[in-house]
Backbone bond lengths (Angstrom), bond angles and torsions (degrees), N, CA, C in turn:
res aa  C-N    CA-C-N  psi(-1)  N-CA   C-N-CA  omega(-1)  CA-C   N-CA-C  phi
1 M - - - 1.474 - - 1.575 112.64 -
2 Q 1.314 112.81 -19.64 1.541 119.85 179.09 1.351 115.91 -51.84
3 Q 1.399 112.18 -44.06 1.562 116.93 179.03 1.474 111.85 -65.25
4 V 1.309 113.42 -40.87 1.472 117.73 -176.26 1.573 107.44 -62.55
5 D 1.463 111.31 -47.38 1.578 113.75 178.77 1.500 114.79 -58.21
6 A 1.364 111.20 -35.95 1.523 114.58 178.52 1.494 110.84 -63.82
7 L 1.359 119.05 -40.90 1.422 121.21 174.95 1.458 113.11 -64.92
8 R 1.309 121.29 -42.37 1.503 120.90 -179.61 1.483 110.69 -59.69
9 E 1.468 118.18 -32.26 1.396 120.12 179.02 1.532 111.60 -63.70
10 Q 1.281 119.17 -23.79 1.482 126.60 179.39 1.583 113.56 -80.13
11 F 1.307 116.82 -12.75 1.438 119.49 179.22 1.553 110.14 -61.15
12 P 1.342 114.48 137.72 1.503 114.55 172.73 1.572 112.67 -70.80
13 E 1.280 111.21 169.47 1.565 118.73 -177.74 1.491 105.68 -56.92
14 A 1.273 122.31 -34.28 1.421 123.47 -172.67 1.582 110.39 -63.83
15 A 1.308 113.26 -21.99 1.483 118.70 179.70 1.471 111.65 -108.27
16 R 1.303 119.30 30.61 1.496 120.28 176.91 1.517 113.88 -60.83
17 D 1.272 116.32 -38.60 1.534 118.22 174.88 1.480 111.01 -64.87
18 I 1.249 121.21 -41.68 1.477 126.32 176.04 1.514 110.75 -56.62
19 K 1.269 112.38 -45.60 1.512 121.59 179.35 1.514 109.39 -52.60
20 L 1.310 114.30 -48.80 1.481 121.87 -176.86 1.504 111.88 -72.48
21 N 1.399 114.41 -44.51 1.473 121.67 179.01 1.442 114.85 -61.94
22 L 1.342 120.48 -38.37 1.472 128.33 176.85 1.525 107.71 -63.02
23 Q 1.292 116.49 -49.93 1.535 119.21 178.70 1.532 112.14 -54.86
24 S 1.435 110.51 -46.97 1.504 116.19 -176.54 1.468 113.53 -65.58
25 V 1.285 118.41 -49.23 1.599 120.70 -177.53 1.605 111.56 -68.78
26 L 1.345 115.21 -19.43 1.498 113.58 178.14 1.485 111.15 -97.29
27 T 1.293 118.67 1.11 1.500 118.23 -179.41 1.657 107.15 -126.20
28 S 1.368 113.27 -103.62 1.382 114.32 -175.75 1.498 117.77 -93.14
29 G 1.404 118.56 1.85 1.483 117.91 -172.69 1.549 114.78 -91.89
30 T 1.250 115.99 13.07 1.491 122.95 174.58 1.506 112.85 -131.75
31 P 1.403 113.36 63.20 1.452 116.22 -171.50 1.557 119.38 -62.91
32 S 1.385 114.98 -21.85 1.478 117.94 -178.89 1.523 110.67 -74.55
33 L 1.325 118.66 -19.18 1.426 122.48 -173.98 1.484 117.48 -90.20
34 S 1.250 123.34 137.54 1.517 125.08 174.60 1.556 104.27 -74.88
35 T 1.393 112.76 169.92 1.399 118.52 177.50 1.497 110.43 -58.48
36 A 1.332 117.92 -43.73 1.496 119.44 -179.66 1.393 112.86 -62.47
37 Q 1.346 119.94 -43.70 1.450 124.07 175.08 1.472 114.96 -58.02
38 R 1.384 114.09 -46.09 1.554 118.42 -176.97 1.553 111.81 -64.75
39 W 1.288 116.48 -44.30 1.470 124.26 -173.61 1.540 105.83 -76.28
40 G 1.313 121.00 -38.27 1.420 124.60 -174.21 1.518 108.26 -70.66
41 V 1.286 118.51 -41.18 1.477 124.00 176.75 1.448 107.51 -69.84
42 A 1.381 122.68 -46.07 1.507 121.95 177.12 1.498 115.29 -56.73
43 L 1.389 117.51 -42.29 1.394 120.23 -178.80 1.495 110.61 -73.78
44 A 1.163 120.51 -38.97 1.460 120.65 177.47 1.459 112.72 -64.15
45 C 1.251 117.22 -37.42 1.437 120.93 176.97 1.499 113.69 -77.39
46 A 1.342 119.40 -26.66 1.480 124.19 173.13 1.537 105.92 -66.28
47 V 1.308 115.44 -45.71 1.553 119.50 -179.86 1.518 106.66 -59.56
48 A 1.323 118.47 -49.43 1.423 122.65 -176.99 1.533 112.94 -62.72
49 A 1.292 119.42 -28.21 1.409 124.99 -175.08 1.518 112.47 -85.47
50 R 1.361 115.27 -6.09 1.477 126.76 166.90 1.538 111.37 56.93
51 N 1.249 123.05 43.07 1.444 123.71 172.44 1.488 103.75 -124.09
52 P 1.487 114.69 112.47 1.390 123.76 -173.30 1.513 114.53 -56.53
53 R 1.392 117.86 -39.63 1.441 120.32 -176.44 1.513 106.92 -69.20
54 L 1.297 115.88 -44.38 1.563 110.08 -176.16 1.554 109.17 -72.91
55 R 1.223 121.76 -33.59 1.450 127.58 175.24 1.527 109.24 -58.72
56 D 1.283 120.04 -47.18 1.422 119.96 -179.77 1.545 113.80 -70.47
57 A 1.336 116.19 -39.31 1.456 118.85 177.16 1.511 111.90 -63.08
58 I 1.324 117.55 -43.55 1.384 120.97 178.30 1.453 115.73 -71.43
59 A 1.318 117.73 -32.13 1.508 126.44 172.33 1.594 107.70 -59.20
60 H 1.283 117.10 -40.40 1.465 121.90 -171.38 1.584 103.67 -71.20
61 A 1.433 114.49 -48.32 1.477 113.34 -177.14 1.522 112.73 -70.80
62 A 1.361 117.70 -24.27 1.518 118.38 177.62 1.409 115.01 -71.83
63 Q 1.330 117.21 -8.21 1.490 117.73 175.36 1.511 115.15 -53.68
64 E 1.264 114.86 -29.78 1.587 116.41 -179.99 1.473 109.48 -64.17
65 A 1.317 118.71 -26.04 1.454 118.28 -179.76 1.520 117.43 -83.43
66 G 1.444 117.28 -4.98 1.389 121.59 168.02 1.553 109.07 102.27
67 P 1.436 111.60 158.21 1.440 116.97 -176.05 1.448 116.35 -66.70
68 E 1.340 118.28 -30.08 1.516 122.65 175.96 1.596 110.75 -60.42
69 V 1.215 109.32 -44.15 1.573 113.72 179.82 1.515 111.40 -62.43
70 I 1.259 116.76 -44.31 1.431 123.30 -179.76 1.459 111.40 -62.21
71 E 1.374 120.95 -45.22 1.420 123.68 -179.14 1.549 109.84 -70.27
72 D 1.321 116.75 -30.41 1.454 118.11 176.98 1.407 113.41 -75.13
73 A 1.352 116.81 -35.34 1.474 119.15 174.54 1.573 112.23 -65.97
74 K 1.256 117.71 -40.67 1.438 119.60 175.69 1.606 111.86 -61.74
75 A 1.283 112.77 -44.36 1.445 117.13 -179.12 1.526 112.03 -66.27
76 A 1.395 115.83 -41.48 1.454 112.34 174.16 1.504 119.21 -62.81
77 A 1.301 114.12 -34.86 1.534 115.27 177.83 1.530 109.74 -69.92
78 V 1.364 119.45 -32.63 1.480 117.22 -176.53 1.474 107.73 -77.80
79 L 1.396 117.02 -43.50 1.502 116.24 -177.37 1.446 111.57 -67.07
80 M 1.388 121.53 -38.64 1.403 118.88 -179.99 1.511 106.99 -70.51
81 G 1.297 122.76 -31.64 1.536 122.29 172.97 1.474 112.59 -45.65
82 M 1.342 115.56 -41.91 1.418 124.61 -178.20 1.587 109.76 -78.53
83 N 1.355 111.23 -58.69 1.538 120.11 -171.48 1.595 110.48 -65.40
84 N 1.298 117.52 -36.19 1.469 116.05 178.01 1.510 112.08 -66.48
85 V 1.289 121.13 -40.16 1.463 120.47 173.43 1.456 112.10 -60.60
86 Y 1.331 118.84 -49.62 1.468 123.18 -172.53 1.567 107.64 -65.99
87 Y 1.274 119.60 -54.02 1.462 121.73 -172.27 1.503 109.01 -75.24
88 R 1.318 123.85 -28.15 1.368 123.20 174.91 1.621 111.79 -66.37
89 F 1.329 113.51 -41.49 1.422 124.32 169.35 1.495 110.67 -48.81
90 R 1.373 114.80 -63.55 1.462 120.03 -175.70 1.654 109.25 -58.73
91 H 1.287 118.95 -37.58 1.441 117.78 178.86 1.562 112.24 -70.07
92 M 1.334 118.61 -45.80 1.409 123.37 -174.71 1.529 109.68 -68.33
93 I 1.338 121.09 -41.86 1.465 121.45 -179.90 1.593 106.14 -65.51
94 G 1.299 118.54 -40.34 1.422 120.71 179.56 1.505 125.07 73.28
95 K 1.433 110.64 12.29 1.403 115.19 -172.93 1.643 105.69 -92.16
96 E 1.267 115.09 135.40 1.463 117.71 -178.94 1.521 109.50 -65.62
97 S 1.259 123.76 -27.53 1.413 126.31 179.92 1.512 111.64 -60.16
98 Y 1.279 116.02 -38.39 1.471 118.60 -179.94 1.557 110.44 -74.21
99 S 1.302 118.17 -37.54 1.436 122.27 175.26 1.473 116.52 -64.61
100 E 1.293 118.82 -23.63 1.501 126.13 175.45 1.479 113.78 -79.84
101 K 1.244 118.64 -17.73 1.470 122.77 -176.85 1.561 110.32 -81.99
102 P 1.274 118.25 138.88 1.430 117.12 174.77 1.465 112.45 -69.53
103 A 1.340 120.89 145.98 1.532 127.52 179.07 1.437 107.22 -60.91
104 R 1.337 120.34 -47.13 1.411 121.41 -175.63 1.537 110.34 58.90
105 L 1.305 122.78 36.14 1.442 127.67 -179.84 1.635 103.18 -125.42
106 R 1.371 114.56 128.92 1.449 119.60 -179.72 1.521 110.61 -64.85
107 M 1.250 115.72 128.81 1.519 122.64 176.54 1.568 112.98 -138.95
108 T 1.340 115.97 28.53 1.412 121.10 -176.65 1.580 111.26 -57.48
109 R 1.234 116.07 -32.57 1.443 116.96 -174.70 1.515 113.36 -65.91
110 L 1.315 115.50 -21.00 1.469 121.15 172.08 1.570 110.80 -58.46
111 A 1.354 116.60 -33.19 1.485 116.58 -179.25 1.492 112.15 -98.45
112 Q 1.307 116.72 -3.57 1.483 119.77 -177.07 1.613 110.70 -122.97
113 V 1.317 113.60 65.33 1.432 117.93 -176.86 1.534 106.66 -75.62
114 A 1.412 110.95 158.02 1.450 117.19 176.67 1.521 111.90 -80.47
115 G 1.360 116.59 -35.24 1.455 123.58 -175.15 1.480 111.81 -117.00
116 N 1.341 116.54 -126.84 1.532 119.95 -171.04 1.604 104.79 -89.27
117 K 1.328 114.61 129.47 1.464 120.66 -178.92 1.471 112.44 -63.89
118 V 1.340 122.75 -38.44 1.340 123.48 -173.74 1.611 107.50 -75.66
119 D 1.294 115.04 -30.70 1.498 117.81 171.91 1.496 115.15 -65.59
120 F 1.427 116.31 -40.17 1.359 122.96 177.06 1.595 109.59 -63.85
121 E 1.251 114.33 -35.71 1.602 116.23 178.79 1.526 106.17 -74.96
122 L 1.223 125.21 -24.98 1.518 124.69 177.43 1.482 105.81 -73.55
123 M 1.396 118.97 -40.78 1.491 119.41 177.01 1.517 107.99 -61.81
124 C 1.369 120.45 -48.08 1.443 124.53 176.53 1.518 115.28 -52.25
125 L 1.260 115.00 -39.43 1.480 122.35 178.82 1.516 110.82 -68.17
126 A 1.392 114.81 -42.90 1.514 115.21 179.64 1.540 112.66 -69.03
127 V 1.373 116.39 -35.91 1.477 118.01 176.06 1.589 109.42 -66.34
128 S 1.229 116.80 -40.20 1.448 121.23 177.24 1.479 114.79 -61.14
129 A 1.375 114.48 -32.44 1.531 118.07 175.54 1.631 105.73 -68.75
130 I 1.233 121.35 -43.51 1.387 124.23 175.01 1.581 113.85 -55.21
131 N 1.360 112.42 -49.13 1.387 117.15 -179.58 1.541 117.41 -80.97
132 G 1.329 114.49 -2.67 1.440 121.66 178.04 1.469 119.70 64.06
133 C 1.384 118.31 39.61 1.414 119.54 177.42 1.519 110.25 -101.44
134 E 1.311 116.67 107.03 1.497 124.83 -175.56 1.564 107.25 -61.41
135 R 1.261 121.30 -47.51 1.456 122.06 -176.63 1.500 112.43 -61.89
136 C 1.359 115.04 -42.63 1.491 119.07 178.43 1.561 114.23 -67.69
137 M 1.268 113.04 -37.05 1.514 120.60 173.64 1.481 110.80 -59.17
138 Q 1.339 118.32 -51.62 1.362 122.47 178.65 1.482 114.75 -60.61
139 A 1.340 116.77 -46.18 1.500 122.26 -176.87 1.569 108.13 -66.30
140 H 1.206 119.26 -45.02 1.493 123.07 -177.28 1.532 111.36 -73.52
141 E 1.399 119.92 -33.40 1.363 119.65 173.89 1.533 113.81 -66.53
142 K 1.313 115.02 -34.16 1.543 120.59 178.24 1.508 106.02 -64.54
143 V 1.326 120.13 -46.67 1.437 120.86 -174.23 1.534 109.41 -66.33
144 V 1.306 116.82 -39.65 1.503 120.33 -177.28 1.555 106.90 -69.98
145 L 1.288 123.45 -37.19 1.498 120.18 179.08 1.523 104.79 -73.46
146 E 1.300 125.10 -44.13 1.477 120.16 -178.79 1.497 108.75 -68.89
147 G 1.255 123.26 -19.23 1.458 125.01 177.01 1.543 113.69 -81.47
148 G 1.373 119.41 -2.41 1.366 121.03 169.49 1.580 111.38 113.62
149 L 1.316 117.63 -9.24 1.462 116.49 176.23 1.514 109.97 -80.80
150 T 1.319 115.01 168.35 1.419 122.62 -176.19 1.551 110.83 -108.21
151 E 1.350 108.86 172.12 1.553 110.83 169.53 1.431 116.53 -63.35
152 E 1.350 113.90 -30.54 1.542 118.64 171.62 1.543 113.35 -51.95
153 H 1.377 112.77 -47.00 1.450 119.52 179.12 1.566 112.06 -60.36
154 V 1.333 114.02 -44.10 1.446 120.09 177.42 1.516 110.53 -62.71
155 H 1.360 119.44 -42.75 1.336 121.46 -177.50 1.465 115.66 -65.88
156 D 1.336 115.91 -38.94 1.428 122.85 179.86 1.488 108.24 -71.39
157 A 1.414 121.10 -38.31 1.460 122.50 176.12 1.551 111.14 -57.33
158 V 1.392 113.35 -44.94 1.492 116.41 -176.42 1.490 109.23 -72.06
159 R 1.329 122.24 -29.00 1.360 125.55 173.12 1.447 113.89 -58.98
160 I 1.386 114.90 -39.51 1.458 123.64 176.04 1.540 109.72 -68.64
161 A 1.292 119.99 -43.35 1.431 129.39 177.14 1.564 106.98 -54.32
162 A 1.209 116.86 -54.74 1.546 123.27 -177.92 1.540 109.81 -60.91
163 S 1.204 118.40 -45.27 1.539 124.20 -175.01 1.489 109.56 -69.74
164 V 1.363 116.93 -44.32 1.523 124.21 178.69 1.619 106.68 -66.80
165 H 1.215 119.94 -42.51 1.411 121.09 -178.63 1.537 107.10 -64.64
166 A 1.375 115.33 -47.98 1.423 120.57 177.89 1.551 112.73 -56.18
167 A 1.337 118.78 -43.28 1.419 121.26 177.74 1.477 113.20 -60.72
168 A 1.471 117.75 -38.65 1.414 117.38 175.00 1.434 113.90 -62.20
169 V 1.385 123.28 -36.91 1.340 129.23 177.30 1.696 107.04 -62.47
170 A 1.307 113.45 -49.07 1.361 117.58 -178.98 1.538 114.48 -58.22
171 L 1.187 114.18 -41.58 1.509 120.51 177.68 1.548 112.87 -58.67
172 E 1.422 111.23 -34.30 1.522 117.30 178.84 1.519 108.79 -63.90
173 L 1.336 119.67 -19.80 1.468 122.16 -172.69 1.567 107.97 -87.09
174 T 1.337 115.26 -11.52 1.452 114.58 -170.21 1.631 104.87 -97.18
């Protein structure tokens, strides 16, 4: 967490709230989430936010969650980077003809997670929130809730997504 704290100290005054929010969501501010869930979601979101300094700092802190969580977080960010574009397009265009066509995009990693499947889906949900894909958020939220997590888990994961994304924006100001 030291590397994340060092980055937080670089945030400009305009991002004071984000500095506090990031610390909160990565420590005691997401009580419903396990350590693996918190760091998996944070890392997946940092990868999706595309700020190398933030990604590397969170990846270092996420090591406490284990290598499976780190691999799943990276895979969730990459797969949602593809799926969110594709399914957001289909949804926003709204033509039945596109919805009838098969995606023909490889997504086998979605079914072959390294760690916990429900936690992986929570990571996918959080990344989908960053990427703004309504269909993917709905689909992953359904799987997460059916898998035994609660709306509180979802809420905390999206709070992490929002804070990590804002942190990436803040770092662009420095």
